[in-house]
C-alpha positions as CSV (number, residue, x, y, z in Angstrom):
1,M,128.8,-36.7,-22.6
2,P,127.4,-34.0,-24.8
3,N,124.7,-36.4,-25.9
4,K,123.3,-36.9,-22.3
5,T,122.8,-33.2,-21.7
6,A,120.9,-32.8,-24.9
7,K,118.0,-35.2,-23.9
8,P,116.8,-33.1,-20.9
9,A,116.7,-30.1,-23.1
10,A,114.4,-31.8,-25.6
11,K,112.1,-32.8,-22.7
12,A,111.8,-29.3,-21.6
13,T,110.8,-28.1,-25.1
14,V,108.2,-30.9,-25.3
15,A,106.6,-29.9,-21.9
16,K,105.9,-26.4,-23.0
17,P,103.2,-27.2,-25.5
18,A,101.4,-29.2,-22.7
19,A,101.2,-26.1,-20.6
20,A,99.8,-24.1,-23.6
21,K,96.7,-26.3,-23.6
22,A,95.5,-24.8,-20.3
23,P,94.1,-21.7,-21.9
24,A,91.9,-23.9,-24.0
25,A,89.5,-24.2,-21.1
26,K,88.7,-20.4,-21.1
27,P,85.9,-20.8,-23.7
28,A,83.7,-21.9,-20.8
29,A,83.6,-18.3,-19.7
30,P,80.5,-17.5,-21.8
31,K,78.4,-19.0,-19.0
32,A,78.2,-15.5,-17.5
33,P,75.4,-14.4,-19.9
34,V,73.3,-17.4,-18.6
35,A,72.3,-15.1,-15.7
36,A,68.5,-15.1,-16.5
37,A,68.0,-11.4,-16.0
38,P,64.6,-11.9,-17.8
39,A,63.6,-14.0,-14.7
40,K,62.1,-10.7,-13.4
41,A,59.5,-10.8,-16.2
42,P,56.9,-12.5,-14.0
43,V,56.8,-9.4,-11.9
44,A,55.3,-7.6,-14.9
45,A,52.5,-10.1,-14.9
46,K,51.2,-9.0,-11.5
47,P,49.2,-6.0,-12.8
48,A,47.2,-8.5,-15.0
49,V,46.2,-10.4,-11.8
50,K,45.1,-7.2,-10.1
51,A,43.1,-6.1,-13.1
52,A,41.1,-9.3,-13.0
53,A,40.2,-9.0,-9.4
54,P,37.4,-6.4,-9.8
55,A,35.5,-8.7,-12.2
56,P,33.4,-10.5,-9.5
57,K,32.2,-7.0,-8.3
58,V,30.8,-6.3,-11.7
59,E,29.1,-9.7,-11.8
60,E,27.7,-9.1,-8.3
61,K,26.2,-5.8,-9.3
62,K,24.6,-7.4,-12.3
63,V,23.0,-10.1,-10.1
64,V,21.6,-7.5,-7.7
65,T,20.2,-5.6,-10.6
66,Q,18.5,-8.7,-12.1
67,R,17.0,-9.6,-8.7
68,Q,15.4,-6.2,-8.3
69,G,16.0,-6.4,-4.6
70,F,13.9,-9.6,-4.1
71,K,15.2,-12.1,-1.6
72,A,14.5,-15.6,-0.5
73,N,11.5,-16.2,1.9
74,E,10.0,-12.8,0.9
75,F,6.3,-12.5,0.0
76,V,5.7,-10.9,-3.5
77,V,2.8,-10.2,-5.8
78,Y,2.8,-12.0,-9.2
79,P,0.1,-10.3,-11.3
80,A,-1.3,-13.4,-12.9
81,H,-1.4,-15.4,-9.6
82,G,-1.5,-13.0,-6.7
83,V,0.5,-13.3,-3.5
84,G,3.3,-15.9,-3.4
85,Q,6.5,-16.5,-1.4
86,I,10.0,-16.8,-2.8
87,L,11.2,-20.2,-1.5
88,A,14.7,-20.0,-3.1
89,I,16.9,-18.5,-5.8
90,E,18.4,-21.3,-7.8
91,E,20.6,-21.7,-10.9
92,Q,19.8,-23.9,-13.9
93,E,21.8,-24.6,-17.1
94,I,19.6,-24.3,-20.2
95,A,21.1,-24.8,-23.6
96,G,24.6,-24.4,-22.2
97,A,23.8,-21.1,-20.5
98,K,23.3,-20.5,-16.8
99,L,20.0,-19.1,-15.8
100,E,19.1,-17.7,-12.4
101,L,15.5,-18.4,-11.2
102,F,13.1,-17.3,-8.5
103,V,11.2,-20.3,-7.1
104,I,7.9,-18.9,-6.0
105,N,5.3,-20.9,-4.1
106,F,1.5,-20.1,-4.2
107,I,0.3,-22.0,-1.1
108,K,-3.4,-21.5,-1.7
109,D,-3.2,-22.6,-5.3
110,K,-0.8,-25.4,-4.5
111,M,1.5,-24.3,-7.3
112,T,5.2,-23.5,-7.6
113,L,6.4,-21.2,-10.3
114,R,10.0,-20.6,-11.6
115,V,10.6,-17.1,-12.9
116,P,14.0,-15.9,-14.4
117,T,15.4,-13.1,-12.3
118,A,16.1,-11.1,-15.4
119,K,12.4,-11.2,-16.3
120,V,10.7,-10.0,-13.1
121,A,10.3,-6.5,-14.4
122,N,8.7,-7.8,-17.7
123,V,6.1,-9.9,-15.8
124,G,5.3,-7.1,-13.4
125,M,6.3,-9.0,-10.2
126,R,6.4,-6.5,-7.3
127,K,6.9,-6.3,-3.6
128,L,3.9,-6.2,-1.2
129,S,2.0,-2.9,-1.0
130,E,3.0,-0.4,1.7
131,P,0.4,0.0,4.5
132,A,-0.5,3.5,3.1
133,L,-1.4,2.0,-0.2
134,V,-3.5,-0.8,1.5
135,K,-5.3,2.0,3.3
136,K,-6.0,3.7,0.0
137,A,-7.4,0.5,-1.4
138,L,-9.7,0.1,1.6
139,E,-10.9,3.6,1.1
140,T,-11.7,2.9,-2.5
141,L,-14.1,0.2,-1.4
142,K,-16.3,2.9,0.3
143,G,-16.7,4.8,-2.9
144,R,-19.7,4.8,-5.3
145,A,-19.7,1.8,-7.7
146,R,-18.9,2.9,-11.2
147,V,-20.6,0.6,-13.7
148,K,-20.3,1.4,-17.4
149,R,-23.4,1.0,-19.6
150,T,-21.7,-1.3,-22.1
151,M,-21.9,-4.9,-23.1
152,W,-21.1,-7.3,-20.2
153,S,-18.5,-9.1,-22.3
154,R,-16.5,-5.9,-22.7
155,R,-16.8,-4.9,-19.0
156,A,-15.8,-8.5,-18.1
157,Q,-12.6,-8.0,-20.1
158,E,-11.9,-4.8,-18.3
159,Y,-12.4,-6.3,-14.9
160,E,-10.2,-9.2,-15.7
161,A,-7.4,-6.9,-16.9
162,K,-7.6,-5.0,-13.6
163,I,-7.4,-8.2,-11.6
164,N,-4.3,-9.4,-13.5
165,S,-2.7,-5.9,-13.4
166,G,-1.4,-6.6,-9.9
167,D,-2.5,-3.0,-8.9
168,I,-4.1,-3.3,-5.5
169,V,-6.2,-0.2,-6.0
170,A,-7.5,-1.4,-9.4
171,I,-8.4,-4.7,-7.8
172,A,-10.3,-2.9,-5.1
173,E,-12.3,-1.1,-7.7
174,V,-13.4,-4.4,-9.2
175,V,-14.5,-5.7,-5.8
176,R,-16.4,-2.4,-5.2
177,D,-18.1,-2.5,-8.6
178,L,-19.2,-6.1,-8.6
179,Y,-20.2,-6.4,-4.9
180,R,-23.9,-7.0,-4.3
181,S,-25.6,-6.5,-1.0
182,E,-28.6,-8.5,0.2
183,S,-31.0,-5.8,-1.0
184,Q,-29.6,-5.9,-4.5
185,P,-30.2,-8.4,-7.3
186,E,-28.0,-11.4,-7.3
187,Q,-24.9,-11.6,-9.5
188,S,-24.8,-13.6,-12.6
189,Y,-22.4,-16.6,-12.7
190,S,-19.6,-14.8,-14.6
191,E,-19.9,-11.7,-12.3
192,R,-19.6,-13.9,-9.3
193,Q,-16.5,-15.5,-10.6
194,L,-14.8,-12.2,-11.3
195,Y,-15.9,-10.8,-7.9
196,E,-14.5,-13.8,-6.0
197,A,-11.2,-13.7,-8.0
198,A,-10.8,-10.0,-7.2
199,L,-11.8,-10.5,-3.5
200,D,-9.3,-13.3,-3.2
201,R,-6.4,-11.3,-4.6
202,L,-7.2,-8.3,-2.4
203,S,-7.8,-10.2,0.9
204,R,-4.6,-12.3,0.5
205,E,-2.4,-9.2,0.1
206,I,-4.1,-7.3,2.9
207,A,-3.7,-10.3,5.2
208,V,0.0,-10.6,4.6
209,V,0.7,-6.9,4.9
210,Q,-1.4,-6.6,8.1
211,H,-0.2,-10.0,9.5
212,S,-3.7,-11.2,9.9
213,T,-5.8,-14.1,8.5
214,E,-7.6,-14.0,5.1
215,T,-10.9,-14.4,7.0
216,E,-10.2,-11.3,9.0
217,A,-9.1,-9.4,5.8
218,V,-12.4,-10.4,4.1
219,K,-14.4,-9.1,7.0
220,E,-12.6,-5.8,6.9
221,I,-13.2,-5.5,3.2
222,E,-16.9,-6.3,3.6
223,A,-17.2,-3.7,6.4
224,Q,-15.8,-1.1,4.1
225,L,-18.1,-2.1,1.2
226,A,-21.1,-1.7,3.6
227,K,-20.2,2.0,3.9
228,S,-20.6,2.6,0.2
229,P,-23.3,5.0,-0.9
230,R,-24.6,2.4,-3.3
231,R,-25.3,0.0,-0.4
232,T,-26.8,2.5,2.1
233,N,-29.0,4.3,-0.5
234,A,-29.8,1.7,-3.0
235,K,-33.5,2.7,-3.3
236,A,-32.6,6.3,-4.2
237,E,-30.2,5.1,-6.9
238,A,-32.8,2.8,-8.4
239,A,-35.2,5.8,-8.5
240,D,-32.9,8.0,-10.5
241,G,-31.7,5.2,-12.7
242,E,-28.1,5.4,-11.7
243,G,-26.5,2.0,-11.3
244,E,-29.8,0.4,-12.2
245,T,-29.6,-3.4,-12.8
246,D,-31.5,-5.6,-15.1
247,A,-32.4,-9.2,-15.1
248,D,-28.9,-10.5,-15.3
249,G,-27.6,-8.2,-12.5
250,D,-25.8,-5.7,-14.8
251,T,-26.7,-2.3,-16.4
252,D,-26.3,-3.1,-20.1
253,G,-30.0,-3.9,-20.7
254,D,-29.2,-7.0,-22.6
255,D,-30.8,-9.4,-20.1
256,T,-28.0,-12.0,-20.7
257,T,-28.6,-15.2,-18.8
258,V,-26.1,-17.7,-17.5
259,A,-27.1,-20.1,-20.3
260,D,-26.5,-17.4,-22.9
261,E,-23.1,-16.6,-21.5
262,A,-22.1,-20.3,-21.5
263,A,-23.2,-20.6,-25.1
């Protein structure tokens, strides 16, 4: 009998170690630090996004500055070619860099020119003259012609520089100085060319500003030229030698002919 009671006691002692294994599962507790507190880090990145937002405004200001206030469909004056119209503002990629261009059409010359927006100030492109400045140019036509007593070749260079300056008053001065009425000697070939170039530039701008035709503008210019003292009192000027012309229609006394100029 004593032997039977001893066996259950042994079982009890064996069962205790099995219960002791339960605490072995506690090492899983370190999962608590897994709480990704740093997950809030992306919130710190928000200021970076806000700081980048103003960038387009800076770029927009730069574009406006480059364009100098010029817009599509606007008429402008390009010194070397006269009055033209901006058809569009386009972008082209040249050598890996983007370049913004004004597409300018010169209807009378049947020519289209592309000018970088950043270069408009360098080339002297400008807006149309104000009505007050056009009036000043027309008043200039009524003044006395001022012809220097220098070689024609030098004067021709000066006239050409004025024409290509884009200054409407300077162009009016060329028209005034080279105009010849019916009572005066005819112009030489080179004089006529310069006169017509200046007249064309002047009449085209006046026509666009006044919303008239070029023919009407030319008539207005010629009406102003007819009021010049040189036209109304040509005989008196010839008498005192002022503005006197020679065989080639100028005042330099060199009697240069068209054939000589061509040579």
